[in-house]
N, C-alpha and C positions, 0 to 999 in steps of 0.2 A: 477479903480483908477487915477487919474491923472495924468502928465507926470514931471509934479513937485513936484510927492511925493515921499517925497522918501519910498521905499521901505526894511524891515525888511529883516535882512541881513540875518536871516534864515528862508524866504520867502519857495524855496528851498525845503526844508527840513521837508514841512507840518507832514510827519507819527514820526520821531522820534524825533520833538517838541509836540508832544500830547503824545509820552511815557515819554515824562518828563518832563512834565506838569500835565496833568492826571494819575500818570498809574495802576488807579485804573480802572476794568473792568467800565463804566456805572447801570451795568445791581449789582454787586455791593452797586455800592451807593444807585441804587436803592431802594433798599434792605432795607439796612440802615431805607436808611430816612423813608420806609414804617413801620420797627418798632418800630421810634421810632414817628410815628405819634401815633402808637396805643400804646403810653406808653411804649412800651420794650425799653430795652440799647441796641445802634447802635450795638453792636460786643457783638458773645457770650461769655466768661469769657477764660482767657487760659489756668487760672493754677486751672480749674478745680476736684473736690477731681475723678472726672474719666477717664481725663488726665492725670494725675498723676497717675493712678492706670494701665490704659491700659501703659503706657512710660516704667513705670517699673518692665509692664510683660515682656515688648518688652525688654527693657534689657539685662532681667534671661534666654529667649530664646535667642541671640543672646550669650551672655555664654555660654550658653549650646552644640550648636552649635559649639563653638568654640571650647572647651573641647574635643568634640569627634571630628571634624578631626584633632586630635591631635594624629598619631602614635600613636599608641597603641605599644609594645616592645611583638613581633610576638612569637611565639615556633623559630623558627631560628631562630635569633636573641640569644635569651636567651640559646639555646646550644651549636650558636658559643662562647659566651662571657664566658662558665664553659671550652670549652676546651680550647677555651686560655688560662683561670686558671689553668688548670692544669696540660697545655703546659709548661707553664713559672713553677708554681714547678717541677716538674716533672728536668723540668732542672735545677734549682735553686739544688734540689737532686744530680744533677747525681757532678755537678760543684763542691760539701758539699765533694762527696766522689774520687772526683779528686783527691782535694785535700787532699785530709787523705792519699790517694793509696799513692799521693808521701813525707809524713812525715815518712807511714810506711817504704818507699822502705830510704828513706836514713836514718834512724832508722838503717833497716838489714844493708845496706853497713855499716856503723859503727859500727858494729858485727863481718861482715866478714871482713874489715879491722884487729879488733880486732884480733880475732881466725888465720890471717892469718900471725900479728904479736908473739903472741907467737910460735909458730910452727915453726916460723923464713921461712916461707915461700912467703921473700922477692920476686920472681921473678913469685909466680903464683900468686903476689897477682898483679904482674903491670904485666900481663900477661889478667888477669881480667881486670883491672880497663879499659887495648885498646881494648877491645873487649868490652866491658855498653860503649866507645865514641866509635867504628866502632858501635851496635846495639843503638844510640841514645836513653840509657836510662837514662844517666845521662844529666843534664844541661852544660852550654859549654859558656864560654864568651872567647874574643878573639877582634882580627883587622876582619875587616870585611865591608859589604855595606846593605846599606834598599835600597829598589827599591820598592814604592808605584806606583798599576796601580787602576785605576778608570774610570768607567764611564765618556763616554762624557759629557761635559757640555749641553750639547741640549734637552737628554732622560729625559723624565716621571721619574721621583722619584717614586721609589717601594711601602715610603710607603704614598705617597696618586697617584695611577696608576689610576682614574677614573677622571684627566686631560690629554686628549688625548692621553690615553694609548690605546697601541695598540692590537690586540692580545698576545692570548700566544703561537697560531703557528704559528707568522711571525715576520721574522730575523731582531733585532735591531742587528745592524755593529755597532751602538757609543755603543756595550754592551759587556761586561767580558766577557767572555766563560770561561768554564771548560780545553777547549784545551788549549788556552792562556795561562793560568794560567800553563800548561801539558808541551808546547815548554818554558816557557817562565823559570821552575824550573828546566828542565831538560839542558838549557843551560849554565844555575849555576853550574846543574854540571859538567859540561863539560868541564865548565874554571876549576875548582876544585876548588868547592867552599866544604869544609870540613862534613857544616850540618847549616840545610834551617829548616826554622819554614812564616808557615803563619800565622799571628792573631793569633799568639802566637803557636798556632799549628805543635806542631816538624815532620817533616819525617821523616819516614826509610823505610827501604829494602822493610818494611810489608803498607805503606803508601799507599792511593788508596786517589786522585781528582775526582770527580766525582756529575752529574746537575740533583737535584730532580726537577723537574720543574723550576723554577726563582732560586733555590735558586742551589751555590758550599758547595758545604761538600767535606771535608778532613779529612776521617774514618767517615764517617755518622755526622758527629758534621758541621755543617751548617755556614755560613761566612758573614761579614758585610763588604759590602763596605765602604771607600776605602780596596784594598786586598794589605798587607804591609809582603813585601817581607824581610823573614833574614837570608841574610848569614853572615857567619863567613868564611875570609879565609884572601891573602894578597888579600888590597880592591886595590891594583894597575893592581896586572897584572890578577887576578877574572874582573874586569868593561875591559882592551883590550880583554882579552882574548873571554869574553863572548860579546862586539863587533861585536865580529869579527864571532861568529858561528851561526849557524841556534837560537838560542833562541836570541840573540841580532837586527840577522832581521827581527823577528819576530815582538818585540817591537816596532819597527821604522815602519812593517807594517801599526801597529794597530792605531802610530802614525797620518796617516795621513785620520782614520774615526774618528778621533779629541776626540782619547782615550790619556787621563791624565798618562806619565812615567814618575815618576822623581827619578832617581837614586843616594845615595848618601851614600861617605866612609868616614867611618867615625874609629875612633882608638879602641874603643872599639864596644862592641853589644852583648848582650846574646841570645842567644838560650834556652830553653827551656828542659827538658828531654822528653819522653813518657814513664807516668808513669803507662799507660795498659799493657805494652812490659812484658811481666814474664819469669823466669823461665818452663823450659818446660821438659830439658831431663839432668841428670849429669849421669859422670859415674867420680873415686876417678881415680888421678894418680897415674901411675904406681910409677914412685919416691918418692910419698909424704907414700905409703902407709908404713903400719908401722911392721917387718916380726915376731909380736906378734902370738905365740898361735892360731890357730882360735879357737873362742869359738864355741862350743859343743850347737846345737842347741836345742828344748826343747818345748815341747810339749805343749801349754795351757792345764790348770788342768780345 
């Protein structure tokens, strides 16, 4: 090339230029020319029946493989689903029976009140009402406060434990445990609360707050977060006394671990009765025993 002749701008890119201008390998081009000289078509047909059949077979194999790779319902999953359905059915049945017991208890109370009224035992009826309130068998309504306790926002949701879940043996400082509810409830009793419930479950002298794995139970009934504690009592005095005792101190300690605790004073709150409590023993009051002649016992025929 002479000095005065201008070179091509892409002279330094011979390989790339060759690939762009002649993308087909020379051997393929020579084969096509040979077929053309022998009277055949330059290339075989891309839509021949054999090629279509092979493509259909490959598609069928790929579809079969994809279906086979899908995770089948294993025996363990089937058993787990069956257990979940049985648990939900049993829980629904238990809830229905609890509502039935509560309704029957109301009817029994009404019949007792009517019987005491007929016998002019107003003092005995008042004493029975007082004992029922103390035992927690009847619902109570009055001024009080609502204390809501919940796990720290950063902890793993129990409904999705696979995302960053901790092992069951690992202590989670941002989680509410049964002992935390113990301390808070005892603090409310000490502050003067007259009736307390957690998530609608009435606490009585026979109630127990326990832990079962990851769940917190009240009288063997599981609780779900958040934990709503309702207490009946004078809101101002209960709040002040609770803040000064061990229960308030424990709630303040939980705040250091980002556990949420919110106290709201209410003019009126309701605490349900405990329908599972029943009368175990009764004896007549001497003043209420009639002085009629004793009945003669007879042996059955």
